[in-house]
C-alpha positions as CSV (number, residue, x, y, z in Angstrom):
1,M,78.0,-72.8,-49.6
2,R,80.7,-73.3,-52.3
3,Q,77.9,-73.4,-54.9
4,I,76.3,-70.2,-53.6
5,A,79.7,-68.5,-53.5
6,S,80.4,-69.6,-57.1
7,S,77.0,-68.3,-58.2
8,L,77.5,-64.9,-56.5
9,F,81.0,-64.6,-58.1
10,F,79.5,-65.4,-61.5
11,C,76.8,-62.7,-60.9
12,F,79.5,-60.3,-59.9
13,L,81.4,-61.0,-63.2
14,I,78.2,-60.4,-65.2
15,Y,77.5,-57.2,-63.4
16,S,81.1,-56.0,-63.8
17,Y,81.0,-56.7,-67.5
18,S,77.7,-55.0,-68.0
19,F,78.9,-52.0,-66.0
20,C,82.1,-51.8,-68.1
21,Q,80.0,-51.9,-71.3
22,E,77.5,-49.3,-70.2
23,S,79.5,-46.9,-68.1
24,P,80.2,-43.5,-69.7
25,L,83.3,-43.2,-71.8
26,K,85.7,-40.8,-70.2
27,V,86.6,-38.2,-72.9
28,G,88.5,-35.0,-73.3
29,V,87.1,-32.3,-75.6
30,D,89.6,-30.4,-77.7
31,G,88.1,-27.2,-78.8
32,L,84.6,-25.6,-78.5
33,T,84.6,-23.6,-81.7
34,H,83.1,-26.2,-84.0
35,G,79.4,-25.9,-84.5
36,H,78.9,-29.6,-84.0
37,V,80.3,-29.5,-80.4
38,H,76.8,-29.3,-79.0
39,W,76.6,-33.0,-79.8
40,V,79.2,-33.7,-77.1
41,F,77.1,-32.1,-74.3
42,Q,73.9,-33.7,-75.5
43,S,75.6,-37.0,-75.4
44,Q,76.9,-36.4,-71.9
45,A,73.4,-35.5,-70.7
46,R,72.2,-39.0,-72.0
47,G,75.0,-40.7,-70.1
48,D,77.0,-41.9,-73.1
49,I,80.2,-40.1,-72.1
50,E,81.7,-38.2,-69.2
51,I,83.6,-35.1,-70.1
52,V,86.7,-35.0,-67.8
53,G,88.5,-32.1,-69.5
54,I,88.1,-29.4,-72.1
55,A,90.9,-27.7,-73.9
56,E,89.9,-24.2,-75.1
57,S,91.6,-20.8,-74.8
58,N,88.9,-18.5,-76.1
59,Q,87.4,-17.1,-72.9
60,A,84.3,-15.7,-74.5
61,V,83.5,-19.1,-76.0
62,I,84.2,-20.9,-72.7
63,A,81.8,-18.5,-70.8
64,K,79.1,-19.0,-73.4
65,F,79.2,-22.8,-73.3
66,A,79.6,-22.9,-69.5
67,A,76.5,-20.8,-69.1
68,Q,74.5,-23.0,-71.6
69,Y,75.6,-26.4,-70.3
70,G,76.6,-25.7,-66.7
71,F,80.0,-27.4,-66.6
72,S,82.6,-26.4,-64.0
73,L,85.3,-24.0,-65.3
74,A,87.8,-26.2,-63.4
75,L,87.4,-28.7,-66.3
76,V,88.8,-26.2,-68.8
77,K,92.5,-25.7,-69.6
78,P,94.0,-23.7,-72.4
79,T,95.9,-26.6,-73.9
80,L,95.1,-30.3,-74.6
81,E,98.2,-31.4,-72.7
82,E,97.0,-29.8,-69.5
83,I,93.7,-31.7,-69.4
84,F,95.6,-35.0,-69.3
85,D,96.4,-34.2,-65.7
86,H,92.7,-34.3,-64.8
87,G,92.7,-38.1,-64.6
88,E,92.0,-41.0,-66.9
89,I,91.0,-40.1,-70.4
90,E,90.0,-42.9,-72.8
91,A,89.4,-40.8,-75.8
92,V,89.7,-37.2,-77.1
93,V,87.0,-35.8,-79.4
94,A,88.2,-32.9,-81.6
95,F,85.9,-29.9,-82.1
96,G,88.4,-27.2,-83.2
97,S,89.6,-26.4,-86.7
98,I,90.4,-29.2,-89.1
99,Y,94.0,-28.0,-89.2
100,R,94.3,-28.8,-85.5
101,H,93.4,-32.5,-86.0
102,L,97.1,-33.4,-86.6
103,A,98.2,-31.7,-83.3
104,V,95.4,-33.7,-81.4
105,V,96.7,-37.0,-82.7
106,Q,100.3,-36.0,-82.0
107,A,99.4,-35.3,-78.4
108,C,97.1,-38.3,-77.9
109,A,98.7,-41.2,-79.8
110,P,101.9,-41.6,-77.7
111,R,99.6,-41.6,-74.6
112,K,97.5,-44.4,-76.0
113,I,94.4,-42.1,-76.1
114,H,92.0,-42.8,-78.9
115,V,90.8,-40.0,-81.1
116,M,87.6,-39.1,-82.9
117,V,87.7,-36.0,-85.2
118,E,84.8,-34.2,-87.0
119,K,84.8,-34.6,-90.8
120,P,87.0,-34.5,-92.7
121,L,90.0,-36.3,-91.3
122,A,92.5,-33.6,-92.1
123,V,93.2,-30.4,-94.1
124,S,95.6,-32.2,-96.4
125,L,96.9,-35.7,-97.4
126,A,100.3,-34.9,-95.8
127,H,98.6,-34.2,-92.4
128,A,96.4,-37.4,-92.9
129,E,99.4,-39.6,-93.6
130,E,101.2,-38.4,-90.4
131,M,98.0,-39.0,-88.4
132,Q,97.7,-42.5,-89.9
133,R,101.4,-43.2,-89.1
134,L,101.0,-42.2,-85.4
135,A,97.7,-44.1,-85.0
136,K,99.2,-47.3,-86.3
137,Q,102.5,-46.9,-84.4
138,H,100.7,-46.4,-81.1
139,E,97.8,-48.7,-81.9
140,I,94.9,-46.3,-81.2
141,H,91.6,-45.9,-82.9
142,L,91.4,-42.8,-85.1
143,I,87.9,-42.4,-86.5
144,T,86.1,-39.6,-88.4
145,N,82.6,-38.6,-87.6
146,Y,80.1,-37.6,-90.3
147,E,76.5,-36.8,-89.6
148,T,75.5,-39.0,-92.6
149,T,77.2,-42.0,-91.1
150,W,74.2,-42.4,-88.8
151,Y,71.5,-42.2,-91.5
152,P,69.4,-45.4,-91.6
153,T,68.7,-44.7,-95.2
154,H,72.4,-45.0,-96.2
155,H,72.8,-48.3,-94.5
156,E,69.6,-49.7,-95.9
157,A,70.8,-48.6,-99.4
158,F,74.2,-50.4,-98.8
159,D,72.4,-53.6,-97.7
160,L,70.1,-53.5,-100.7
161,L,73.1,-53.2,-103.0
162,Q,74.5,-56.5,-101.8
163,A,71.8,-58.1,-103.9
164,D,72.8,-57.3,-107.5
165,T,69.4,-58.5,-108.6
166,L,67.6,-55.5,-107.2
167,I,69.0,-52.5,-109.2
168,G,71.9,-54.3,-110.8
169,E,75.6,-53.3,-110.8
170,I,76.3,-49.7,-109.9
171,R,76.9,-47.4,-112.8
172,K,76.4,-43.9,-111.3
173,I,76.3,-42.3,-107.8
174,I,75.3,-38.7,-107.2
175,V,75.8,-37.1,-103.8
176,R,74.5,-33.6,-103.0
177,D,75.4,-31.9,-99.7
178,G,75.3,-28.4,-98.4
179,H,73.2,-25.3,-97.4
180,R,73.0,-21.6,-98.1
181,G,76.4,-20.9,-96.7
182,P,77.9,-20.6,-93.2
183,K,77.3,-16.9,-92.9
184,K,73.7,-17.1,-94.3
185,I,72.7,-19.9,-91.9
186,G,74.1,-18.0,-89.0
187,V,76.9,-20.1,-87.6
188,S,78.8,-18.7,-84.6
189,D,81.5,-16.1,-85.1
190,E,84.2,-18.5,-83.7
191,F,83.1,-21.2,-86.2
192,L,82.9,-18.9,-89.2
193,E,86.3,-17.5,-88.5
194,W,88.1,-20.8,-89.3
195,L,85.5,-22.5,-91.5
196,T,86.1,-19.8,-94.2
197,D,89.9,-19.8,-93.7
198,P,91.8,-21.8,-96.5
199,V,94.5,-22.9,-94.1
200,L,92.5,-23.8,-91.0
201,N,89.8,-25.5,-92.9
202,G,91.8,-26.6,-96.0
203,G,89.3,-24.9,-98.4
204,G,85.6,-24.0,-98.5
205,A,82.7,-26.1,-99.7
206,I,85.0,-28.5,-101.5
207,I,86.3,-29.6,-98.1
208,D,83.3,-28.9,-95.9
209,F,80.8,-30.8,-98.0
210,G,82.9,-32.6,-100.6
211,C,84.1,-34.9,-97.9
212,Y,80.6,-36.3,-97.4
213,G,80.3,-37.5,-100.9
214,A,83.9,-38.9,-101.1
215,N,83.2,-40.8,-97.8
216,L,80.0,-42.3,-99.0
217,V,81.2,-43.2,-102.5
218,T,84.3,-44.9,-101.1
219,W,82.1,-47.0,-98.8
220,L,79.6,-47.9,-101.5
221,M,82.5,-48.9,-103.8
222,K,84.0,-51.0,-101.0
223,G,87.2,-49.0,-100.8
224,K,88.0,-48.9,-104.5
225,K,89.8,-45.7,-105.5
226,P,88.7,-43.7,-108.5
227,I,90.9,-43.8,-111.6
228,S,90.7,-40.0,-111.9
229,V,89.3,-36.9,-110.3
230,T,88.0,-33.8,-112.1
231,A,86.7,-30.8,-110.2
232,V,85.5,-27.3,-110.8
233,T,85.1,-24.8,-108.0
234,Q,83.5,-21.3,-108.0
235,Q,83.0,-18.4,-105.6
236,L,79.4,-17.3,-106.0
237,Q,79.3,-15.4,-102.7
238,K,82.5,-13.4,-102.7
239,S,81.4,-11.0,-100.0
240,N,80.5,-13.9,-97.6
241,N,83.4,-16.2,-98.5
242,P,86.2,-14.0,-99.8
243,H,89.0,-16.5,-99.3
244,V,87.6,-19.8,-100.2
245,D,85.4,-21.6,-102.8
246,D,81.7,-21.9,-102.0
247,E,80.7,-24.2,-105.0
248,A,82.4,-27.4,-105.9
249,N,81.5,-30.1,-108.5
250,I,83.6,-33.2,-108.4
251,I,83.6,-36.1,-110.9
252,L,85.1,-39.4,-109.9
253,T,85.7,-42.0,-112.7
254,Y,86.0,-45.7,-112.0
255,D,86.5,-48.7,-114.3
256,D,82.8,-49.3,-114.7
257,A,81.1,-46.4,-112.9
258,V,81.1,-42.7,-112.3
259,A,80.4,-40.6,-109.1
260,I,79.3,-37.0,-109.1
261,I,79.7,-35.0,-105.9
262,Q,77.9,-31.6,-105.7
263,A,79.2,-29.7,-102.6
264,S,77.7,-26.3,-102.2
265,W,77.2,-23.3,-99.9
266,N,74.6,-22.1,-102.4
267,W,71.7,-24.4,-102.1
268,P,68.5,-22.6,-101.2
269,I,67.5,-25.5,-98.9
270,G,69.9,-27.5,-96.8
271,R,70.4,-31.0,-98.2
272,K,72.2,-34.3,-97.7
273,D,70.9,-36.8,-100.3
274,L,72.2,-39.7,-102.2
275,E,71.2,-41.3,-105.5
276,I,72.6,-44.7,-106.7
277,Y,71.9,-45.8,-110.3
278,G,72.2,-49.5,-111.3
279,L,71.5,-51.3,-114.6
280,L,67.9,-52.1,-113.5
281,G,66.9,-49.3,-111.2
282,T,67.7,-46.6,-108.7
283,I,68.0,-46.2,-104.9
284,I,67.4,-42.7,-103.6
285,A,68.1,-41.6,-100.0
286,D,66.2,-38.4,-99.8
287,N,67.2,-37.7,-96.2
288,R,68.0,-39.5,-92.9
289,H,64.7,-41.5,-92.9
290,Q,63.1,-41.6,-96.3
291,L,64.4,-44.1,-99.0
292,R,62.9,-44.6,-102.4
293,I,63.5,-47.6,-104.7
294,R,62.7,-47.3,-108.4
295,I,62.7,-50.3,-110.7
296,A,62.8,-49.5,-114.4
297,E,59.7,-50.4,-116.5
298,G,60.0,-49.8,-120.3
299,Y,61.7,-46.7,-121.6
300,D,60.9,-44.0,-119.0
301,G,58.6,-45.7,-116.6
302,Y,59.3,-47.2,-113.2
303,D,57.7,-48.9,-110.2
304,E,58.5,-46.9,-107.0
305,K,58.5,-48.1,-103.4
306,T,59.0,-45.6,-100.5
307,L,60.4,-46.7,-97.1
308,Q,60.3,-44.6,-93.9
309,L,63.0,-45.9,-91.7
310,E,63.5,-45.8,-88.0
311,E,66.7,-45.0,-86.2
312,R,69.3,-47.8,-86.2
313,D,69.9,-49.9,-83.0
314,P,72.8,-48.9,-80.7
315,P,75.7,-48.5,-81.2
316,Y,75.0,-47.8,-84.8
317,H,72.9,-44.7,-84.3
318,D,75.3,-42.2,-82.6
319,P,79.0,-41.4,-82.8
320,F,79.7,-41.3,-79.1
321,V,77.9,-44.6,-78.4
322,F,79.8,-46.1,-81.3
323,L,83.1,-44.7,-80.1
324,R,82.5,-46.2,-76.7
325,A,81.6,-49.6,-78.1
326,L,84.7,-49.5,-80.3
327,I,87.1,-48.7,-77.4
328,R,85.4,-51.2,-75.1
329,D,85.9,-53.9,-77.7
330,D,82.1,-54.3,-78.1
331,H,82.3,-53.6,-81.8
332,Q,84.7,-54.3,-84.7
333,M,84.6,-52.0,-87.7
334,P,84.4,-53.6,-91.2
335,E,87.2,-52.6,-93.6
336,Y,86.4,-49.3,-95.3
337,D,83.6,-48.6,-92.8
338,L,82.4,-45.0,-93.0
339,S,84.2,-44.0,-89.8
340,S,87.3,-46.0,-90.5
341,L,90.8,-44.7,-91.1
342,E,91.1,-46.7,-94.4
343,N,88.1,-45.1,-95.8
344,N,89.1,-41.6,-94.8
345,M,92.6,-41.9,-96.2
346,V,91.0,-42.5,-99.6
347,V,88.7,-39.5,-98.9
348,M,91.8,-37.3,-98.4
349,E,93.3,-38.5,-101.6
350,I,90.1,-37.6,-103.5
351,L,89.9,-34.2,-101.9
352,E,93.5,-33.3,-102.5
353,A,93.1,-34.4,-106.2
354,A,89.9,-32.4,-106.5
355,I,91.7,-29.2,-105.2
356,R,94.6,-29.8,-107.6
357,S,92.2,-30.4,-110.5
358,A,90.2,-27.2,-109.7
359,E,93.4,-25.1,-109.5
360,S,94.9,-26.5,-112.7
361,G,91.8,-26.9,-114.8
362,R,92.8,-30.5,-115.5
363,T,91.8,-34.0,-114.6
364,V,94.1,-35.6,-112.0
365,D,94.9,-39.3,-112.1
366,L,95.1,-41.2,-108.9
367,K,97.9,-43.7,-108.1
368,K,96.8,-47.3,-107.7
């Protein structure tokens, strides 16, 4: 009997552990005005998360999303603090303006509630530094979500770079991100209102799409900061984006490499692609699934191999599954991981230097 009881108890422990790992993460949603917020409701439908509260004050937006996704209006409160009374919340995911990210961390960190924000981390380095201080003081996870973090092609490229014999040491990285512009692609009115506001978004394309390149380059360079940042911004659609830039070209110089970030709301076709040039060849991530490897032959020839990649295994394929694994101690982030606070603090240094450079017309040196 004792042996049977022990076996049953062991089975109970295994079941309990499995349930803990697989049960939905209880989250609060701060804001419904970000165009990426649909991701939250899709994740809940799969069972990754359970939304236990929504903070939003725009009644028209609340009605629109309630009609689309069928959630109870009892979940919705006008402020973040009010949803904390709904019960246990393990994490808050931020889907309002970028300016609001600091307020979210200020509300969550003292309560030991973890936070995931949509890219970029903050509107300014000063906001980011205060967010970092609070996260460290209260020992919470503070991560930043980028769509490109979950691209299998980017992780395959990173893994291939670990063998210097393939394309050799990195000499140049080019990252291109963007689309035709928020108004032209038809983002919602509530999203457009703050996305093209220099205070609420921190800038235009330089922030909205410049952050992708800064994040990827910092990861590929294993956390190394550039020596200097040079940026040029333009406003090519003044009627659509009267208060912010819509074109940004950023050059990052390193001791032995250069990175070029082309962030634009003027591409005729939406794009998120990455090119890495080494001494011997090139790795090109055309999109989420297609990767090309070119090895140099002679002066201008090359041997090319194309890979069509499948989605990565859980939890490395989706931000909400990843967040759940992180909070449940099922995953540890490597230093300068794409989602990590360390990486995204460097991103904020780069973006702030890029804005200063564009405004002054001069190259900005970064402090070591």
